Residue frames as qw, qx, qy, qz and C-alpha x, y, z in Angstrom:
[[0.729, 0.569, 0.053, 0.378, 12.53, 6.54, 25.37],
 [0.064, -0.927, 0.215, -0.300, 14.01, 9.36, 27.44],
 [0.718, -0.584, 0.377, -0.022, 15.66, 6.89, 29.82],
 [0.852, 0.072, 0.391, 0.341, 17.35, 5.14, 26.92],
 [0.133, -0.608, 0.265, 0.736, 18.43, 8.43, 25.27],
 [0.320, 0.305, 0.778, 0.447, 16.25, 7.70, 22.27],
 [0.108, 0.459, 0.160, -0.867, 14.83, 10.76, 20.54],
 [0.482, 0.336, -0.372, -0.719, 13.28, 9.54, 17.34],
 [0.910, 0.161, 0.138, -0.356, 11.35, 6.68, 15.78],
 [0.709, 0.546, -0.443, 0.046, 14.39, 5.60, 13.78],
 [0.011, 0.519, -0.730, 0.444, 16.58, 5.40, 16.92],
 [0.705, -0.175, 0.470, -0.502, 13.82, 3.26, 18.58],
 [0.943, 0.282, -0.058, -0.166, 13.73, 0.78, 15.71],
 [0.506, 0.558, -0.602, 0.265, 17.64, 0.51, 15.71],
 [0.298, -0.432, 0.657, -0.541, 17.48, -0.08, 19.45],
 [0.845, 0.024, 0.294, -0.445, 14.80, -2.66, 19.08],
 [0.841, 0.460, -0.276, -0.070, 16.57, -4.50, 16.32],
 [0.244, 0.592, -0.678, 0.361, 19.78, -4.57, 18.29],
 [0.528, -0.275, 0.627, -0.502, 18.00, -6.13, 21.32],
 [0.922, 0.200, 0.099, -0.317, 16.26, -8.71, 19.16],
 [0.702, 0.535, -0.460, 0.096, 19.49, -9.64, 17.44],
 [0.004, -0.511, 0.746, -0.428, 21.27, -10.00, 20.76],
 [0.733, -0.133, 0.504, -0.437, 18.55, -12.32, 22.15],
 [0.914, 0.355, -0.098, -0.168, 18.65, -14.38, 18.98],
 [0.443, 0.617, -0.610, 0.226, 22.56, -14.66, 19.18],
 [0.311, -0.426, 0.709, -0.468, 22.37, -15.81, 22.80],
 [0.840, 0.059, 0.337, -0.422, 19.73, -18.39, 21.99],
 [0.837, 0.168, 0.442, 0.274, 21.39, -19.75, 18.91],
 [0.099, -0.727, 0.268, 0.625, 24.10, -17.74, 17.14],
 [0.219, -0.084, 0.798, 0.554, 23.96, -19.72, 13.91],
 [0.258, 0.653, 0.710, -0.062, 20.21, -18.97, 13.32],
 [0.159, 0.246, 0.324, 0.900, 19.30, -16.36, 10.74],
 [0.124, 0.496, 0.501, -0.698, 16.91, -13.61, 11.62],
 [0.172, 0.519, 0.643, 0.536, 13.95, -12.48, 9.39],
 [0.042, -0.458, -0.291, 0.839, 12.97, -8.81, 9.46],
 [0.366, 0.785, 0.487, 0.112, 10.22, -6.99, 7.64],
 [0.332, -0.348, 0.157, 0.863, 11.60, -4.12, 5.61],
 [0.338, 0.787, 0.469, 0.216, 10.16, -1.29, 3.52],
 [0.369, 0.640, -0.018, 0.673, 11.35, 2.22, 2.68],
 [0.394, -0.833, 0.057, -0.385, 10.72, 3.35, 6.21],
 [0.797, -0.530, 0.264, 0.120, 13.42, 0.99, 7.49],
 [0.772, 0.565, -0.093, 0.276, 16.00, 1.42, 4.63],
 [0.041, 0.829, -0.422, 0.365, 18.30, 3.22, 6.97],
 [0.840, -0.431, 0.296, -0.141, 18.47, 0.13, 9.31],
 [0.288, 0.568, -0.769, -0.051, 21.70, -1.93, 9.29],
 [0.960, -0.125, 0.095, -0.232, 21.27, -5.64, 9.34],
 [0.490, -0.497, 0.690, 0.191, 23.88, -8.35, 9.54],
 [0.360, 0.379, -0.728, -0.444, 25.07, -10.11, 6.48],
 [0.216, -0.032, -0.975, -0.026, 22.96, -13.16, 6.09],
 [0.303, 0.297, 0.545, -0.724, 19.87, -11.69, 7.74],
 [0.143, 0.400, 0.811, 0.403, 16.72, -12.43, 5.75],
 [0.126, 0.227, 0.118, -0.959, 14.66, -9.39, 4.71],
 [0.235, 0.559, 0.794, 0.043, 10.94, -9.64, 3.95],
 [0.066, -0.075, 0.193, 0.976, 10.31, -6.81, 1.65],
 [0.108, 0.615, 0.771, -0.123, 6.64, -5.55, 1.90],
 [0.010, 0.499, 0.005, -0.866, 6.96, -2.17, 0.29],
 [0.604, 0.608, 0.061, -0.511, 5.56, -1.16, -3.05],
 [0.833, 0.169, 0.438, 0.293, 6.27, -3.14, -6.21],
 [0.228, 0.954, -0.147, -0.127, 7.73, 0.14, -7.73],
 [0.897, 0.259, -0.106, 0.343, 10.90, -1.08, -9.49],
 [0.247, 0.703, -0.311, 0.590, 12.95, 1.95, -8.49],
 [0.605, -0.604, 0.295, -0.427, 12.06, 1.16, -4.76],
 [0.992, -0.077, 0.098, 0.017, 12.94, -2.48, -5.15],
 [0.709, 0.512, -0.200, 0.442, 16.29, -1.55, -6.79],
 [0.094, -0.743, 0.355, -0.560, 17.08, 0.77, -3.99],
 [0.865, -0.400, 0.176, -0.247, 16.28, -2.03, -1.55],
 [0.972, 0.123, 0.010, 0.202, 18.71, -4.36, -3.26],
 [0.457, 0.660, -0.251, 0.541, 21.44, -1.77, -3.51],
 [0.344, -0.706, 0.350, -0.512, 21.22, -0.92, 0.21],
 [0.705, -0.360, 0.561, -0.242, 21.21, -4.54, 1.29],
 [0.577, 0.521, -0.569, -0.268, 23.34, -6.53, -1.20],
 [0.222, 0.314, -0.901, 0.201, 24.37, -9.32, 1.20],
 [0.529, 0.009, 0.601, -0.599, 20.88, -10.41, 2.46],
 [0.032, 0.268, 0.920, 0.285, 18.52, -13.12, 1.38],
 [0.329, 0.045, 0.019, -0.943, 15.03, -11.74, 0.50],
 [0.192, 0.484, 0.853, -0.035, 11.43, -12.73, 0.61],
 [0.072, -0.021, -0.239, -0.968, 9.66, -10.44, -1.85],
 [0.028, -0.545, -0.830, 0.112, 6.04, -9.72, -0.84],
 [0.000, 0.080, 0.031, 0.996, 5.17, -6.23, -2.07],
 [0.265, 0.299, 0.574, -0.714, 1.96, -4.93, -0.61],
 [0.522, 0.419, -0.066, -0.740, 0.27, -4.30, -3.91],
 [0.537, 0.256, -0.736, -0.322, 0.63, -7.94, -5.03],
 [0.455, 0.032, -0.866, 0.206, 0.71, -10.23, -1.88],
 [0.243, -0.053, 0.568, -0.784, -1.64, -8.73, 0.84],
 [0.216, -0.212, -0.891, -0.338, -4.31, -11.40, 0.66],
 [0.094, -0.545, -0.722, 0.416, -6.50, -9.90, 3.41],
 [0.046, 0.190, -0.093, -0.976, -7.26, -6.82, 1.35],
 [0.310, -0.184, -0.527, -0.770, -10.74, -5.77, 0.04],
 [0.348, -0.447, -0.813, 0.134, -12.66, -6.64, 3.16],
 [0.143, -0.809, -0.200, -0.533, -13.04, -3.00, 3.89],
 [0.171, 0.256, -0.613, 0.728, -12.59, -1.38, 7.31],
 [0.118, -0.317, -0.857, 0.389, -14.72, -1.51, 10.42],
 [0.233, 0.453, 0.229, -0.829, -16.75, 1.49, 9.28],
 [0.643, 0.561, 0.505, -0.130, -17.81, -0.02, 6.02],
 [0.308, 0.860, -0.271, -0.303, -15.33, 1.95, 3.91],
 [0.818, 0.473, -0.314, 0.092, -12.46, 0.73, 1.80],
 [0.823, -0.439, 0.070, 0.354, -9.32, -0.73, 3.22],
 [0.098, -0.843, 0.354, 0.393, -5.89, 0.92, 2.75],
 [0.275, -0.355, 0.814, 0.367, -4.85, -2.07, 0.65],
 [0.668, 0.520, 0.488, -0.213, -7.87, -2.53, -1.63],
 [0.802, 0.041, -0.201, -0.562, -8.37, -4.00, -4.23],
 [0.914, -0.217, 0.331, -0.092, -8.39, -7.70, -3.61],
 [0.063, 0.608, -0.728, -0.310, -5.26, -9.43, -4.82],
 [0.937, 0.172, 0.097, -0.287, -6.23, -12.51, -6.96],
 [0.813, -0.196, 0.442, 0.323, -4.02, -15.40, -7.92],
 [0.604, 0.661, 0.218, 0.388, -3.79, -13.82, -11.44],
 [0.014, 0.959, -0.185, 0.216, -2.35, -10.57, -9.92],
 [0.632, -0.645, 0.422, 0.079, 0.05, -12.51, -7.64],
 [0.826, 0.081, 0.442, 0.341, 1.42, -14.58, -10.53],
 [0.476, 0.818, 0.128, 0.296, 2.05, -11.41, -12.56],
 [0.379, -0.887, 0.247, 0.094, 4.62, -10.14, -10.03],
 [0.884, 0.250, 0.027, 0.395, 8.12, -10.41, -11.76],
 [0.273, -0.894, 0.190, 0.301, 10.88, -8.33, -10.15],
 [0.727, 0.634, -0.199, 0.174, 13.71, -7.73, -12.57]]
């Protein structure tokens, strides 16, 4: 990071996204890119037309902020507390997983962003 004059995690992500975007543009400038996004990346600037996969909380205030920051994007909504299907298998030590409890189809179908 020192060689690239990067001093923080945020700057590292900005640098990485810029490199990925550059590679995609060289390969096919008309293709859209899909990026994961959650509150930890809300400072990131994306190109209009990029697709953002939101995987933060289903908290409506957080989702509203996401839409306000990125009004010109397409979205895939997959909040962690509704759509992480690999949850409830515990961790390797026999304890609970960070994303417990299991997300059932009933829970998934109840997600209705406003």
